[in-house]
C-alpha positions in Angstrom: 134.4 146.3 132.0 133.4 149.9 131.0 134.3 152.5 133.6 131.7 154.8 134.9 132.2 157.6 132.2 132.2 155.1 129.3 129.6 153.2 130.6 127.1 156.0 130.9 128.1 157.6 127.2 127.2 153.8 126.3 123.8 153.9 127.6 123.1 157.4 126.2 124.3 156.3 123.0 122.0 153.3 123.0 119.1 155.0 123.8 119.3 157.7 121.2 119.7 154.4 118.7 116.3 153.2 120.1 114.6 156.5 120.0 116.1 157.4 116.4 114.7 153.7 115.4 111.2 154.9 116.5 111.8 158.0 114.3 112.2 156.1 111.3 109.6 153.5 111.6 106.6 155.6 112.5 106.0 157.1 109.6 106.5 154.5 107.1 103.9 152.5 109.3 100.9 154.9 108.7 102.4 155.3 104.6 102.2 151.3 104.5 98.6 151.1 106.1 96.9 154.4 105.1 98.9 154.5 101.7 98.1 157.8 100.2 96.9 159.3 103.1 99.4 158.2 105.4 101.4 160.8 105.3 98.6 162.9 106.0 97.8 161.2 108.9 100.5 160.9 110.0 101.2 165.2 109.8 98.1 165.3 111.3 99.1 163.1 114.5 102.2 164.9 114.6 100.4 168.5 114.9 97.6 167.3 116.9 94.8 168.0 114.9 93.0 164.8 115.3 90.1 165.5 117.2 88.4 161.9 117.3 86.3 160.3 119.8 87.8 156.6 119.0 90.0 156.1 122.1 92.4 154.2 119.7 93.3 157.5 117.7 93.5 159.3 120.7 95.8 156.8 121.9 98.0 157.1 118.7 98.1 160.6 118.6 99.3 160.7 121.7 101.7 158.2 120.9 103.1 160.1 117.8 103.1 163.1 119.8 105.1 161.3 122.7 107.8 160.3 120.4 108.6 163.5 118.3 108.0 166.3 121.3 108.8 164.0 124.1 112.2 165.3 124.9 113.6 168.1 127.1 114.2 171.0 124.8 118.1 170.1 125.6 117.7 166.7 123.5 114.9 167.7 121.1 116.2 166.9 117.6 114.9 167.9 114.1 112.9 165.8 112.2 111.1 166.1 108.8 108.8 163.1 106.9 111.1 161.5 104.4 113.7 160.6 105.6 113.0 161.4 108.9 116.3 163.2 110.2 117.4 162.6 113.7 120.7 165.2 114.2 121.0 164.7 117.9 124.7 162.6 118.4 126.5 162.0 121.2 128.4 164.8 121.1 125.4 167.3 121.4 124.7 165.8 125.0 125.8 166.1 128.4 127.1 162.7 129.8 125.3 162.9 132.6 122.8 160.8 134.9 120.3 164.0 134.0 120.3 163.1 130.4 120.5 159.4 130.6 117.3 159.8 133.0 115.7 162.2 130.6 115.7 159.8 127.2 115.2 157.0 129.3 111.9 158.3 130.6 111.2 159.1 126.9 111.7 155.2 126.5 109.4 154.2 129.5 106.5 156.4 127.9 107.1 155.2 124.4 106.8 151.6 125.4 103.6 152.1 127.8 101.9 153.9 124.5 102.8 151.4 122.0 101.4 148.8 124.7 98.1 150.7 125.7 97.4 151.0 121.7 98.1 147.4 121.1 95.4 146.6 123.8 92.9 148.9 122.3 93.6 147.2 119.2 92.8 143.7 120.0 89.4 143.5 119.7 89.2 145.5 116.0 90.0 145.0 112.5 90.2 148.3 110.8 93.0 149.9 109.5 93.4 151.4 112.9 94.3 148.4 114.6 96.2 147.0 111.9 98.4 150.6 112.2 98.5 149.8 116.1 99.4 145.9 115.5 102.1 146.9 113.1 103.6 149.6 115.4 103.7 147.0 118.2 105.7 144.8 116.5 107.8 147.2 115.1 108.9 148.5 118.3 109.3 144.7 119.6 111.9 144.4 117.4 113.8 146.8 118.8 112.6 146.7 122.6 116.0 145.4 123.8 117.6 149.0 123.1 115.6 150.0 126.5 114.3 147.1 128.9 117.8 145.4 129.0 119.0 148.6 130.3 116.6 148.8 133.3 117.7 145.1 134.3 121.1 145.8 133.3 121.3 148.7 136.0 119.3 147.5 138.4 119.8 143.9 138.8 123.0 143.1 136.9 124.5 140.0 138.9 121.3 138.6 138.2 121.3 138.5 134.3 123.1 135.0 133.7 122.3 134.8 129.8 123.7 136.7 126.9 123.0 137.2 123.4 124.6 134.8 121.7 127.3 136.4 119.3 128.9 133.2 118.2 125.7 132.3 115.8 125.7 134.9 113.0 123.5 132.5 110.7 120.4 132.0 113.1 118.1 135.3 114.2 118.5 135.7 117.8 114.8 137.5 118.9 114.0 138.6 122.1 117.5 138.7 124.0 118.6 139.6 127.3 122.1 141.1 126.5 124.8 141.4 129.4 127.3 143.2 128.0 129.4 142.5 131.0 129.5 138.8 129.9 130.4 139.7 126.4 133.6 141.6 126.9 134.7 139.1 129.6 134.6 136.5 127.1 135.7 138.4 124.0 139.5 137.7 124.9 138.7 133.6 125.5 137.0 133.7 122.4 139.5 134.7 120.4 142.2 132.4 122.1 139.8 129.3 120.9 139.5 130.6 117.2 143.5 130.9 117.1 143.9 127.8 115.4 141.9 129.3 112.4 143.1 130.9 109.5 144.4 134.5 110.6 141.9 136.0 108.1 139.1 134.0 108.8 139.7 134.5 112.5 139.6 138.6 111.9 136.2 138.6 110.0 134.8 136.1 112.6 135.5 138.5 115.2 134.9 141.8 113.5 131.5 140.6 112.7 130.8 139.5 116.1 132.0 143.0 117.5 130.0 144.9 114.8 127.1 143.1 115.8 127.1 143.8 119.3 128.0 147.3 119.0 125.5 148.0 116.5 123.0 146.7 119.2 122.0 143.0 118.4 118.6 143.2 119.6 115.5 142.0 118.2 115.2 141.8 114.3 111.8 142.2 112.2 111.4 139.1 110.4 108.6 140.7 108.7 110.3 143.7 107.2 114.2 143.7 107.6 114.3 141.6 104.6 117.7 143.0 103.9 119.6 142.9 107.0 117.8 139.9 108.5 120.1 137.3 109.8 118.4 133.9 109.3 118.0 130.4 107.8 115.7 130.5 105.1 114.7 127.4 103.2 112.4 126.4 100.5 110.0 123.3 101.0 108.9 123.4 97.2 107.6 120.1 95.1 107.4 121.6 92.0 105.4 124.5 92.9 106.1 128.0 93.8 106.7 128.5 97.3 108.1 131.4 99.3 111.0 130.3 101.7 110.7 129.5 105.3 112.4 131.3 107.6 113.4 129.9 110.8 113.9 131.5 113.8 115.5 131.1 117.2 112.9 133.2 119.7 113.0 133.8 123.3 109.6 133.4 125.0 107.1 135.5 124.1 105.4 135.3 127.4 105.4 137.5 130.4 103.4 137.0 134.0 102.1 138.8 136.8 102.2 137.4 140.2 99.1 136.7 141.9 100.7 138.2 145.2 103.7 139.6 145.9 105.2 136.5 147.2 103.3 134.4 145.0 104.8 130.9 143.5 101.8 130.9 141.1 102.4 133.2 138.9 99.7 133.8 136.0 101.5 133.6 132.9 100.1 135.4 129.6 101.2 136.0 125.8 102.9 139.6 125.6 100.7 142.0 123.9 103.6 142.8 121.2 103.5 139.0 120.0 100.0 139.0 119.7 100.5 141.8 117.8 102.7 140.3 115.4 100.4 137.3 115.1 97.7 139.8 114.2 99.7 141.1 111.5 100.7 137.8 110.2 97.2 137.1 110.0 96.4 140.3 108.1 98.8 139.2 105.4 97.7 135.7 105.4 101.2 134.2 106.2 101.6 131.1 108.4 103.5 131.2 111.7 105.0 127.5 113.0 105.8 127.6 117.0 108.3 124.8 118.1 107.9 125.4 121.9 111.3 124.1 123.4 110.1 125.1 127.0 109.1 121.8 128.6 105.6 120.8 130.3 106.6 118.3 132.5 105.4 119.4 136.1 107.9 116.7 137.5 111.0 118.1 135.8 110.5 121.9 135.4 109.2 124.7 137.7 106.0 126.0 137.7 106.8 129.4 135.5 108.0 126.8 132.5 104.9 125.1 132.4 102.4 128.0 132.6 104.7 129.6 129.8 103.9 126.8 127.6 99.8 126.5 128.8 99.7 129.8 127.7 101.4 130.1 124.4 99.2 127.2 123.7 95.9 128.6 124.7 96.7 131.8 122.7 96.8 129.6 119.5 93.4 128.2 120.1 92.1 132.0 120.3 93.7 132.7 116.4 92.4 131.0 113.2 94.7 129.5 111.3 97.9 131.7 111.2 99.6 130.4 114.0 100.6 126.5 114.4 102.5 125.1 117.6 103.5 121.7 118.8 106.0 121.2 121.8 109.1 118.7 122.1 111.2 118.4 125.2 115.0 118.5 125.3 115.1 117.8 129.2 113.5 114.0 129.3 115.2 111.2 130.3 114.4 109.8 127.0 115.7 112.7 124.8 118.9 112.6 126.8 119.0 108.4 126.6 120.3 108.7 130.4 118.5 106.9 133.1 116.1 103.7 132.7 116.9 104.4 128.7 120.7 104.6 129.0 121.7 101.0 128.5 118.2 100.1 126.3 120.3 99.4 123.0 117.9 97.5 121.2 116.6 99.3 118.3 113.6 97.7 117.9 112.9 98.9 121.9 113.9 102.1 121.3 111.7 103.1 117.9 108.7 101.7 120.1 109.6 103.7 122.6 109.9 106.7 120.4 106.3 106.5 119.0 105.1 106.2 122.5 106.8 109.6 123.6 105.1 111.3 120.6 102.0 110.2 119.9 100.7 107.3 122.6 101.8 108.5 126.1 100.2 111.8 128.0 102.2 115.0 127.3 102.7 115.9 130.9 105.2 112.6 131.2 106.8 113.0 127.8 107.0 116.8 127.2 105.6 115.8 123.7 102.2 117.6 122.5 100.9 118.6 118.7 98.0 121.3 119.4 94.5 120.1 118.1 94.9 122.7 115.0 98.4 121.5 113.9 97.1 117.7 114.1 93.9 118.9 111.8 96.5 120.9 109.6 98.5 118.0 108.9 96.1 115.1 109.2 98.9 112.5 107.9 101.4 113.6 110.7 101.3 110.5 112.8 101.4 108.1 109.8 104.4 110.3 108.1 106.3 110.3 111.3 106.2 106.3 111.8 107.4 106.0 108.0 110.1 108.8 109.0 111.2 106.3 111.9 111.4 103.4 110.0 113.4 104.8 107.1 115.9 106.4 109.3 116.8 103.3 110.9 116.6 101.4 107.4 118.6 104.2 105.8 121.0 105.9 108.1 121.7 103.3 110.8 121.6 100.4 108.3 119.0 98.6 110.2 121.3 98.2 112.8 119.8 95.6 115.6 122.1 97.5 118.5 122.4 101.1 118.5 124.6 103.3 120.8 123.2 105.9 123.4 125.1 109.0 120.9 123.6 106.9 117.6 120.1 107.0 119.7 120.2 110.7 120.7 121.0 111.8 116.8 118.4 109.4 115.8 116.3 111.2 117.9 117.4 114.7 116.5 117.3 113.6 113.0 113.6 112.5 113.3 112.4 115.9 115.0 114.5 117.9 112.7 113.0 116.0 109.6 109.5 116.5 111.2 110.2 120.1 111.6 110.8 120.3 107.8 107.5 118.1 107.0 105.4 120.5 109.2 106.6 123.5 107.8 105.8 122.0 104.2 102.4 120.5 105.1 101.1 123.7 106.8 102.3 126.1 103.9 104.5 127.6 106.9 106.6 131.2 106.2 107.9 131.4 109.4 109.4 129.0 112.0 110.2 129.5 115.3 112.0 127.4 117.9 110.9 128.7 121.2 112.5 128.5 124.8 113.0 131.1 128.0 116.5 132.1 126.3 116.9 131.9 122.6 120.7 131.0 123.5 119.8 127.8 124.7 117.4 125.0 123.7 116.3 126.9 120.8 119.3 128.0 119.2 120.7 124.3 119.6 117.9 123.2 117.8 118.4 125.6 115.0 121.8 124.5 115.1 121.1 120.8 114.7 118.5 122.1 111.4 120.9 124.4 109.9 123.2 121.3 109.5 120.9 119.1 108.5 119.8 121.8 105.5 123.6 122.3 104.6 123.9 118.4 104.4 121.2 117.9 102.0 121.5 120.8 100.2 125.7 119.7 99.8 126.7 123.3 101.1 128.5 121.9 103.6 130.6 120.5 101.0 131.3 123.6 99.0 134.6 125.7 99.3 132.6 128.8 100.3 131.4 126.9 103.4 134.8 125.9 104.5 136.0 129.4 103.9 133.2 131.2 106.1 134.3 128.5 108.9 130.9 126.6 109.2 132.4 123.1 109.5 134.5 124.3 112.3 132.6 126.9 113.4 129.8 125.0 114.9 132.0 123.0 117.6 133.8 126.2 118.6 130.8 127.8 118.7 129.1 125.6 120.9 132.1 124.8 123.0 132.0 128.6 123.9 128.4 128.4 124.8 129.3 125.8 127.6 129.2 128.8 130.3 125.6 130.2 128.6 123.7 126.6 129.0 123.9 123.6 130.5 127.4 122.0 129.4 125.8 118.2 129.0 122.9 119.8 126.4 125.8 121.1 124.4 128.2 117.9 124.4 124.7 116.1 123.1 124.8 118.6 120.4 128.2 118.0 119.5 127.9 114.3 119.3 124.9 114.7 116.8 126.4 117.0 114.7 129.5 114.3 114.5 126.8 111.3 113.6 125.1 113.8 111.0 128.4 114.4 109.4 129.8 110.7 109.3 126.3 109.8 107.6 126.1 112.8 105.5 125.1 110.3 102.2 122.7 108.6 103.6 120.9 111.6 105.2 120.4 112.8 101.4 118.9 109.5 100.1 116.7 109.4 103.2 115.5 112.9 102.6 115.1 112.0 98.9 113.0 109.2 99.9 111.2 111.1 102.8 110.3 114.5 100.4 110.6 112.8 97.0 110.5 115.9 94.5 111.2 118.1 97.1 114.1 120.6 96.6 116.0 123.1 98.7 116.3 126.8 97.6 119.8 128.4 98.5 120.4 129.1 101.9 121.3 132.6 102.9 123.4 133.8 105.9 124.5 136.9 106.6 
């Protein structure tokens, strides 16, 4: 744990980094949107010269003035446009509560100004609205540098989740990072990795520590191409197709209680996420959202069900661009527990799998494809039925009896292949797995997808794969995650991975059969 002086210094440093990033991207946004006029517009905004009655332009001028003159004289930095200089360092500041409060208040004012700009831009489609959306999306990718401090300082013991530092190949967006949990776990993780070669262990721990200390907050999948840790794969059938970026994402919704004691909160999609989708829309990109939050009232709380409802309602308001579907990871059928535990006949399992996804009501199964997704991918049901049959025939050799572990792996293999199929058929540029906390269901879902892609591409058997500890990495990472998520869910994922590894050749054959002529581009890892 950090002592008081170190903790104060650490918080001030993180706020400074947040402000520094804001200073870097604000001018760049105006230059990108307004091109040759962008630099002049930024200078006019910064000097207060724009005298417009347009409320959006007025608010954006307030934003720039707040960002570039909002500090006390004691901490005001020196600045220029290209590159933006931010010369204030930790050594320039007194490490006291007054300095921290000053910088934190500046961050709060910035966030409020960004949100106001987003709201004003919502009903417009001009360049000023585009700039506001782009600003909002970029601030959303940095928001952890301010907001999580409020949670940490005010309700430290209530934050149960952590950024997942053990998954460097999966991008983590909108995380809540609990620094105390990280420092508490660090030595234990070192012990868990002690059986690996020393150079691998050193590299892994160094990578993990650097990610945390640099601030593994949100990342920008649209603009931070060089330093963007993600899964990248291309679904191509002989034609050029940009790679799909797969992202683990925390829920993009927030809520306001109807009354202070209300148990019936109104959920709504965060303005920053709306701004992101509007930015994607202007660039002609397609975003597939796989929602891992549950929509079954009987097994989940009202908050979670309403989050899903808010996301699906938002999807309806956007023409094209964003497509959604929901798959449950909480039902007895998914776990093959309860009434399903002893139902081992493969024929009955296949019929039940079809019913769970395409026949039974979504409030009973937790699985749902939005109308937009079904309209865009008209062969979704038929292709899924074919996939179910081929998995049984090729991977499980048409066995009449399947063990509980095999049925669980069958389900995960089906949803992972289906995810690739939907990406291809709607020409997705981005795929997000979303749940309440990124390091829980959505992260586990992308671990399965990454493993599947590694098997199909052959990466899993290449020397560099072992050298980079990915073959052992999943099991150790999932073991470490037991404190961060449900132990049974992690154990189920480990069992599925083992079956995937055992049936590597069959899975490759299945991929060729289901996706004839499709190739996977080389995957990118950090």
